[in-house]
C-alpha positions in Angstrom: -17.2 -29.0 77.6 -20.4 -27.4 79.1 -21.8 -24.4 77.5 -22.7 -21.0 79.0 -26.1 -19.5 79.1 -28.3 -16.7 77.8 -31.7 -15.1 78.1 -34.5 -14.0 75.8 -35.0 -10.3 75.7 -36.5 -8.0 73.0 -35.8 -4.4 74.1 -37.5 -1.5 72.5 -34.8 0.8 71.2 -34.4 4.1 73.0 -36.4 3.1 76.0 -34.2 2.1 78.9 -35.4 -0.9 80.8 -38.4 -1.5 78.6 -38.8 -4.9 76.9 -41.1 -7.6 75.8 -39.8 -11.1 75.4 -41.3 -14.1 73.7 -42.3 -16.4 76.6 -42.0 -13.8 79.3 -44.7 -11.4 80.6 -42.8 -9.2 83.1 -39.3 -8.0 84.0 -37.9 -7.0 87.3 -34.4 -5.7 87.3 -32.1 -5.2 90.3 -28.4 -4.5 90.4 -26.2 -7.5 91.3 -25.1 -7.3 94.9 -21.4 -7.0 94.3 -20.7 -4.8 91.2 -17.0 -4.5 90.3 -15.2 -1.3 91.4 -15.2 1.6 88.9 -11.5 2.7 88.4 -10.5 3.7 84.9 -9.7 0.7 82.8 -9.0 -0.3 79.2 -11.9 -0.6 76.8 -12.2 -4.4 77.3 -12.5 -3.9 81.1 -15.0 -1.1 80.6 -17.1 -3.4 78.4 -16.9 -6.1 81.1 -18.2 -3.7 83.7 -21.1 -3.0 81.5 -21.9 -6.7 81.3 -21.1 -7.2 85.0 -23.0 -4.0 85.6 -25.2 -6.5 84.1 -28.5 -6.5 85.9 -30.1 -9.4 87.6 -33.8 -9.7 86.5 -36.6 -12.1 86.8 -39.0 -13.0 84.0 -42.3 -14.7 84.8 -43.0 -17.4 82.4 -46.6 -18.1 81.5 -46.0 -21.8 81.4 -45.1 -22.0 85.1 -45.4 -20.2 88.4 -41.7 -20.1 89.0 -39.7 -17.0 88.3 -36.6 -17.8 86.4 -33.6 -15.6 87.2 -31.7 -14.4 84.1 -29.0 -12.0 83.1 -30.1 -8.9 81.3 -27.5 -6.6 80.0 -27.2 -3.1 81.5 -29.8 -0.5 80.7 -27.4 1.7 78.9 -26.8 -0.9 76.3 -30.5 -1.6 76.0 -31.3 2.0 75.6 -28.7 2.3 72.8 -30.1 -0.8 71.2 -26.7 -2.4 71.3 -25.0 -5.1 73.5 -21.7 -5.3 71.7 -18.4 -4.5 73.5 -16.7 -1.4 72.3 -13.5 -3.1 71.3 -14.9 -6.2 69.7 -13.4 -7.3 66.4 -15.6 -7.5 63.4 -16.6 -11.1 62.7 -14.3 -11.7 59.8 -11.3 -9.7 61.1 -9.7 -12.2 63.6 -7.7 -14.9 61.9 -6.2 -16.2 65.1 -8.1 -17.3 68.3 -5.8 -15.0 70.3 -7.1 -12.0 68.4 -10.8 -12.9 68.7 -12.6 -10.6 71.0 -16.3 -11.4 70.5 -18.4 -13.3 73.0 -17.5 -16.9 73.5 -20.5 -18.4 75.3 -19.8 -22.1 74.5 -17.0 -24.2 73.1 -16.1 -27.8 72.4 -13.1 -29.8 71.2 -13.1 -32.6 68.7 -12.1 -35.7 70.5 -8.8 -36.0 68.6 -7.9 -32.5 69.7 -7.6 -31.3 66.1 -10.4 -28.8 66.1 -12.0 -26.3 68.5 -15.5 -25.0 67.8 -16.6 -21.8 69.6 -20.1 -20.3 69.7 -21.2 -16.8 70.7 -21.6 -13.7 68.7 -21.8 -9.9 68.9 -23.7 -10.0 72.1 -25.3 -12.4 74.6 -28.7 -11.9 73.2 -30.2 -10.6 70.0 -27.4 -9.3 67.9 -25.7 -11.5 65.2 -24.3 -14.8 66.4 -21.3 -16.8 65.2 -19.9 -20.3 65.2 -16.2 -20.5 64.4 -14.0 -23.5 63.7 -10.4 -23.2 64.9 -7.3 -25.3 64.5 -6.7 -26.5 68.0 -2.9 -26.7 67.5 -2.1 -23.2 66.5 -5.4 -21.3 66.9 -5.8 -20.5 63.2 -9.3 -19.7 62.0 -10.4 -22.5 59.6 -13.9 -21.3 58.9 -17.3 -20.2 60.1 -20.7 -22.0 60.4 -23.1 -19.3 59.4 -26.8 -19.6 60.1 -27.8 -18.1 63.5 -29.1 -14.5 63.3 -28.7 -14.1 67.1 -26.4 -15.2 69.9 -25.4 -18.9 69.9 -25.4 -20.4 73.4 -24.6 -24.0 72.9 -22.2 -26.1 70.8 -21.2 -29.8 70.9 -19.0 -31.9 68.7 -19.9 -35.6 68.2 -17.5 -38.2 69.5 -16.4 -39.2 66.0 -15.8 -35.5 65.1 -18.1 -35.7 62.1 -21.0 -33.6 63.4 -21.4 -30.5 65.4 -24.6 -29.1 66.8 -25.4 -25.5 67.7 -28.4 -23.6 69.3 -29.2 -20.4 71.0 -31.4 -17.4 71.4 -33.2 -17.8 68.0 -34.6 -21.2 69.1 -33.2 -23.0 66.1 -31.1 -26.1 66.5 -28.6 -26.7 63.7 -26.8 -29.9 62.9 -23.6 -29.5 60.8 -21.3 -31.7 58.8 -18.1 -30.5 60.6 -15.4 -31.7 58.1 -17.4 -30.1 55.2 -18.4 -27.0 57.2 -21.9 -27.4 55.8 -25.4 -27.4 57.3 -27.0 -30.9 57.5 -30.3 -30.4 59.3 -32.3 -27.5 60.8 -34.2 -28.9 63.9 -37.3 -26.9 64.8 -39.4 -27.9 67.8 -38.7 -25.8 70.8 -40.8 -22.7 71.6 -38.4 -20.0 72.6 -34.6 -20.2 73.1 -32.5 -23.3 73.3 -30.0 -23.3 76.2 -28.1 -26.6 76.0 -27.5 -29.7 73.9 -25.5 -32.9 74.0 -24.8 -35.8 71.6 -25.3 -39.4 72.7 -22.0 -41.3 73.0 -22.5 -43.0 69.7 -23.5 -39.8 68.0 -26.8 -41.2 66.7 -29.0 -39.0 69.0 -28.9 -35.3 70.0 -30.7 -34.0 73.1 -31.7 -30.3 73.4 -33.1 -28.3 76.3 -35.0 -25.0 76.1 -37.1 -22.2 77.3 -40.4 -24.2 76.9 -39.3 -26.6 79.6 -38.9 -29.6 77.2 -36.0 -31.8 76.4 -36.1 -33.0 72.8 -34.3 -36.1 71.5 -33.4 -36.1 67.8 -32.1 -38.6 65.3 -28.9 -37.1 63.9 -29.1 -39.1 60.7 -32.5 -38.0 59.6 -33.1 -34.9 61.7 -36.3 -36.4 62.9 -37.7 -35.8 66.4 -37.5 -39.1 68.4 -39.0 -38.0 71.7 -40.1 -34.9 73.5 -40.0 -34.9 77.3 -41.9 -32.3 79.4 -38.9 -32.0 81.7 -39.2 -29.0 83.9 -41.8 -26.6 85.4 -40.2 -23.6 83.8 -37.2 -23.5 81.5 -35.0 -26.6 80.8 -31.5 -25.0 81.1 -29.0 -27.8 80.7 -28.8 -31.4 79.5 -26.3 -34.2 79.2 -26.1 -37.9 78.2 -24.6 -40.4 80.5 -21.4 -42.1 79.2 -23.2 -45.3 78.4 -26.0 -43.4 76.6 -28.8 -44.9 78.7 -29.6 -41.9 80.9 -30.3 -38.2 80.2 -29.8 -35.7 83.0 -31.4 -32.3 82.8 -31.5 -29.2 84.9 -34.0 -26.4 85.0 -35.2 -23.1 86.5 -37.2 -25.2 88.9 -34.0 -25.9 90.8 -34.2 -29.6 90.0 -31.9 -32.1 88.3 -34.0 -34.9 86.7 -32.9 -38.2 85.3 -34.6 -39.8 82.3 -34.5 -43.1 80.4 -32.9 -42.0 77.1 -34.7 -44.7 75.1 -38.2 -44.0 76.4 -38.2 -40.6 78.1 -39.5 -42.1 81.3 -38.4 -40.3 84.5 -35.9 -42.3 86.6 -35.4 -39.9 89.5 -34.6 -36.4 90.6 -31.8 -34.8 92.5 -32.7 -32.0 94.9 -30.5 -29.6 96.8 -29.8 -26.6 94.6 -31.3 -23.3 95.8 -31.8 -21.7 92.4 -31.9 -22.3 88.7 -29.4 -24.9 87.2 -27.0 -23.6 84.6 -24.7 -26.5 83.7 -24.5 -30.3 84.0 -21.8 -32.7 83.0 -20.9 -36.4 83.5 -17.4 -37.5 84.4 -15.4 -39.5 81.8 -16.1 -42.8 83.5 -19.7 -41.9 84.1 -19.5 -42.5 87.9 -20.1 -38.8 88.8 -22.4 -36.0 87.7 -21.6 -32.4 88.4 -24.2 -29.6 88.5 -24.1 -25.9 89.2 -25.9 -22.7 88.6 -27.3 -19.5 90.0 -27.0 -20.5 93.7 -23.1 -20.3 93.2 -22.6 -23.9 94.5 -21.2 -26.8 92.6 -22.6 -30.2 93.5 -21.2 -33.6 92.6 -23.5 -36.7 92.6 -22.7 -40.4 92.5 -24.6 -41.9 89.5 -24.8 -45.4 91.0 -27.2 -44.3 93.8 -28.1 -40.7 92.8 -26.8 -39.4 96.1 -25.0 -36.1 96.7 -21.2 -36.8 96.9 -19.9 -33.2 97.5 -21.2 -29.7 97.7 -18.4 -27.2 96.7 -18.6 -23.5 97.5 -16.4 -20.6 96.7 -17.7 -18.8 93.6 -19.0 -15.3 94.3 -21.5 -15.3 91.4 -23.4 -17.6 89.1 -21.6 -20.7 88.0 -22.0 -20.9 84.2 -19.9 -23.9 83.1 -18.3 -27.0 84.5 -16.1 -29.8 83.0 -14.3 -32.9 84.3 -10.7 -33.5 83.4 -10.1 -36.5 81.0 -9.2 -38.8 83.9 -12.1 -37.6 86.0 -10.0 -36.6 89.0 -10.5 -32.9 88.7 -13.4 -30.6 87.9 -13.1 -27.0 86.6 -15.8 -24.4 86.9 -16.3 -20.9 85.5 -18.4 -18.1 86.8 -19.6 -14.6 86.2 -17.3 -13.6 89.0 -14.4 -14.1 86.5 -12.9 -17.1 88.5 -11.9 -20.4 86.9 -11.7 -22.8 89.8 -10.3 -26.3 90.0 -11.6 -29.0 92.4 -10.1 -32.3 93.6 -13.1 -34.6 93.2 -11.9 -37.3 95.6 -10.8 -34.9 98.3 -13.9 -32.7 97.7 -11.8 -29.6 98.0 -10.5 -26.7 96.0 -7.2 -26.8 94.2 -4.9 -24.0 93.1 -6.5 -22.6 90.0 -5.6 -20.2 87.1 -5.5 -16.5 87.6 -9.0 -15.0 87.5 -10.2 -13.6 84.2 -10.7 -9.9 83.7 -14.2 -10.5 82.4 -17.1 -12.9 83.2 -16.6 -16.5 82.3 -19.2 -18.3 80.2 -17.5 -21.5 79.2 -14.7 -23.7 80.5 -13.3 -27.1 79.5 -10.1 -29.2 79.5 -8.3 -29.9 76.3 -8.6 -33.6 75.4 -5.0 -34.2 76.7 -5.9 -32.3 80.0 -2.8 -30.1 79.8 -4.8 -26.8 79.2 -8.1 -25.3 80.1 -10.1 -23.3 77.5 -11.9 -20.3 78.9 -14.6 -18.5 77.0 -15.5 -14.9 78.1 -17.4 -12.1 76.5 -14.1 -10.7 75.4 -13.0 -13.8 73.5 -11.4 -17.2 74.5 -8.0 -18.2 75.7 -6.1 -21.3 76.7 -4.5 -21.4 80.1 -2.1 -24.1 81.3 -3.7 -26.5 83.8 -2.1 -25.9 87.1 -0.4 -28.7 89.0 -2.7 -30.4 91.4 -2.3 -28.6 94.7 -5.0 -28.7 97.3 -5.8 -25.4 99.0 -6.5 -25.2 102.7 -10.2 -25.6 103.4 -12.0 -22.3 103.9 -12.6 -21.3 107.5 -16.0 -22.3 108.8 -18.7 -19.7 108.6 -19.1 -17.7 111.8 -21.6 -19.2 114.2 -25.0 -17.4 114.1 -25.6 -15.1 117.0 -26.9 -16.7 120.1 -30.6 -16.3 120.5 -32.2 -15.0 123.7 -33.7 -17.7 125.9 -37.4 -17.6 126.6 -38.9 -18.5 129.9 -42.6 -18.5 130.5 -43.9 -16.8 133.6 -46.5 -18.5 135.8 -48.4 -15.6 137.5 -49.1 -16.2 141.2 -52.1 -13.8 141.0 -54.6 -12.4 138.5 -57.0 -9.5 139.2 -59.6 -7.8 137.0 -60.7 -4.3 137.9 -64.0 -5.1 136.1 -64.6 -8.4 138.0 -63.7 -10.7 135.1 -62.5 -14.2 136.0 -59.0 -15.3 135.1 -57.8 -18.9 135.0 -54.0 -19.5 135.2 -52.8 -22.7 133.6 -49.7 -24.6 134.6 -47.7 -23.2 131.7 -48.6 -19.6 132.6 -51.4 -19.2 130.1 -54.2 -17.0 131.4 -57.8 -17.4 130.1 -60.3 -14.6 130.9 -64.1 -15.0 131.0 -67.1 -13.4 132.7 -67.9 -9.7 132.7 -66.9 -7.7 129.7 -66.1 -4.0 130.3 -63.3 -1.5 130.2 -60.8 -3.5 132.2 -57.4 -3.5 133.8 -55.7 -6.8 134.4 -53.0 -6.9 137.2 -50.8 -10.0 137.4 -48.0 -10.8 139.9 -45.0 -13.0 139.1 -41.3 -13.2 139.8 -38.2 -13.4 137.6 -36.9 -17.0 137.4 -33.3 -17.9 137.8 -31.2 -17.2 134.7 -29.4 -14.5 132.9 -30.3 -10.9 132.7 -33.8 -9.9 131.4 -33.7 -8.4 127.9 -37.4 -8.1 127.1 -40.9 -9.2 128.0 -43.0 -11.1 125.4 -46.8 -11.1 125.3 -48.4 -13.8 123.3 -52.1 -13.4 122.6 -53.7 -16.7 121.9 -56.8 -18.0 120.0 -59.3 -20.2 121.8 -62.6 -21.8 120.6 -64.4 -20.3 123.6 -63.7 -16.7 122.4 -65.7 -14.8 119.8 -64.3 -15.7 116.3 -61.7 -17.7 118.3 -60.2 -14.6 119.8 -57.7 -13.7 120.9 -59.8 -10.8 122.0 -63.2 -10.7 123.7 -64.8 -8.3 121.3 -67.5 -9.8 119.0 -65.0 -9.8 116.0 -62.2 -11.5 118.1 -60.3 -8.2 118.4 -58.9 -6.5 121.4 -57.2 -3.1 122.1 -54.4 -3.1 124.6 -54.2 0.5 125.7 -51.3 0.1 128.0 -48.8 -2.6 128.9 -46.6 -1.8 131.9 -44.3 -3.6 134.2 -43.1 -2.6 137.7 -40.4 -4.5 139.6 -38.7 -4.6 143.0 -35.6 -6.1 144.6 -35.3 -9.9 145.0 -37.2 -11.1 148.1 -39.0 -7.8 148.6 -42.8 -7.5 148.3 -43.0 -4.0 146.9 -42.4 -3.0 143.2 -41.5 0.6 143.2 -39.6 0.6 139.9 -41.7 1.2 136.7 -40.0 0.2 133.5 -39.7 2.6 130.5 -39.5 0.3 127.5 -36.9 1.1 124.8 -38.9 -0.3 122.0 -41.8 -2.6 121.1 -42.5 -4.7 118.1 -45.2 -7.1 117.0 -45.7 -9.7 114.3 -49.0 -8.0 113.4 -51.0 -4.9 114.1 -54.0 -3.3 112.4 -52.3 0.1 111.8 -53.7 3.6 112.3 -54.2 4.4 115.9 -53.9 0.7 116.8 -50.3 -0.1 116.2 -48.3 -1.9 118.9 -46.5 1.3 119.8 -49.8 2.5 121.1 -49.4 0.2 124.1 -46.5 2.1 125.5 -47.3 5.7 124.5 -49.2 6.6 127.7 -52.2 7.6 125.5 -55.4 5.8 126.5 -57.0 6.6 123.1 -54.4 4.4 121.2 -53.4 0.8 121.7 -52.4 -2.5 120.1 -55.2 -4.0 118.0 -55.2 -6.9 115.6 -58.3 -6.4 113.3 -57.8 -8.5 110.3 -55.8 -11.1 112.3 -58.4 -12.6 114.5 -58.3 -16.3 115.2 -54.5 -16.4 115.2 -51.7 -16.2 117.7 -49.8 -12.9 117.7 -46.8 -11.7 119.7 -45.6 -8.4 121.0 -42.1 -8.0 122.4 -41.4 -5.1 124.8 -37.6 -4.4 124.9 -35.8 -3.1 128.0 -33.3 -0.3 127.8 -29.7 -1.4 128.1 -29.3 0.0 131.6 -32.3 -1.8 133.0 -31.2 -4.4 135.6 -33.8 -6.9 136.8 -32.3 -9.6 138.9 -33.5 -13.2 139.4 -36.1 -13.5 142.1 -37.3 -9.9 141.6 -41.0 -9.4 142.1 -43.0 -8.3 139.0 -46.4 -6.6 138.6 -47.8 -6.5 135.1 -50.6 -4.1 134.1 -52.7 -4.7 131.0 -55.1 -1.9 130.5 -58.1 -1.9 128.0 -59.8 1.4 127.6 -61.6 1.1 124.2 -64.9 3.0 124.5 -67.3 0.0 123.9 -65.8 -1.9 126.9 -65.6 -5.2 124.9 -62.1 -5.1 123.5 -60.1 -6.8 126.2 -57.7 -9.8 125.7 -59.3 -13.2 126.2 -56.3 -15.5 126.3 -52.6 -14.7 126.7 -49.2 -15.7 128.1 -46.3 -13.5 129.3 -42.7 -14.7 129.0 -39.3 -13.1 129.6 -36.4 -13.1 127.1 -33.1 -13.5 128.8 -29.5 -13.0 127.6 -28.2 -16.0 125.7 -26.4 -18.5 127.8 -22.5 -18.2 127.6 -20.9 -20.6 125.1 -19.5 -23.7 126.6 -15.7 -24.1 126.4 
């Protein structure tokens, strides 16, 4: 069973939003895009809204340039110095799993289905943590493994049921004698929190992944460090042994899944495709598949024989915190902060009918060893839900097609004139290069609308060239220009005159220098303003002049373009440019 996740944060009491974290040097907090609606609700649901009113933040880690997205609890809780839910039971009060209402961030079953071990605490972060051992048959509380002063984010039981390992926000990895409920080793190596851990199949090794970006392999008999792997540029957030124990798979905040030789720590390969930090990683029972998921809300399944992507599953509306294969490997369950517990048909690569959504964010999911139930850990406790019968859901409808883009057609002017006597050369693609006399100047160009759909806009590309000062695109000594006016007149198809002068609806540019020389100055009828690009010399820039909706310019219509340059020094004219039209998108083919 894969564990949930957590994040390091040390808030200052009484100061909303302030905080300094070990390993982090800044915090940006923004509200999650889809907060849950605010109708009155029982205390547990109100607590859930606080954790889902949970803020999305990013901490910059000094060890790497990446920014690792994490969950920070809402500012009200931070200001109060508390992260506990209002209706949580005191740690010793619940004698049955059904009555336990504290955070369950991770959980794992003993292979013989006799015991369930849960990990979590009073909060997701810095308040007291707990590890509880339960009777898997009746949910009776058998005992606690005390030793973590803060939230516990990871727990695993060895295959023989003799050991359990825990880790979390305090950065301490603890190895326990599970039957005796006693501490065996304290494993100290990581700098910062530890997010994930896993036993080797034979139980002789333990792998841990943490904030410092390392994966550490330990000898479970002695507690000695066997190997430390510098695994990720940023935090190492999840780790799993392959079923034969020869490979370690790890995921990190760098969006990568990496594969390692378990014996030597040598890198075997990497799996790319996730769009954000990894959160959970798990091998199928037969070892043929590897599932990964995280902040980008997608679940990916990879074939281990060739390290190729087998399936990419979407449907969660928030971060995927946990994943687990069924005992026979035919199904995958995933849990998310959106409260959903989903089931997937591995072979069909599709979603199955799943359990009812939880009323709070899900941090841990896993099948019972017999596959008949799914354990779900939330911040309001844990519960067993029956595994639904395998029923494949209809595939989701395909996403809507992106809006069609306007078609661009370059105009090849039939004539270029310069009022100041400059020379203009027209290339076959319509590009105009201007040389000769520099002065206040007005360029006049003639062209015609080509065949095609209705004209939506005119596009002016100003182009760099080695022959221009500072490579242009302007003729001024610094490569700049000031286009005081851009205007277009048009006529009827086949006619020679152009009596109609366009009034543009809007104009936009990829760059302008600001002040009096924004691109809007080219259509404001004020010769003292105009489009300039100081600070952007030597690069191509584009201005788009949009027509009003009622403007109708037909194919074959004559066009006259006027580019006026009235900057006082007489040097700021355009040196190289091209004019195109943007036409309505072509109709979709049946």
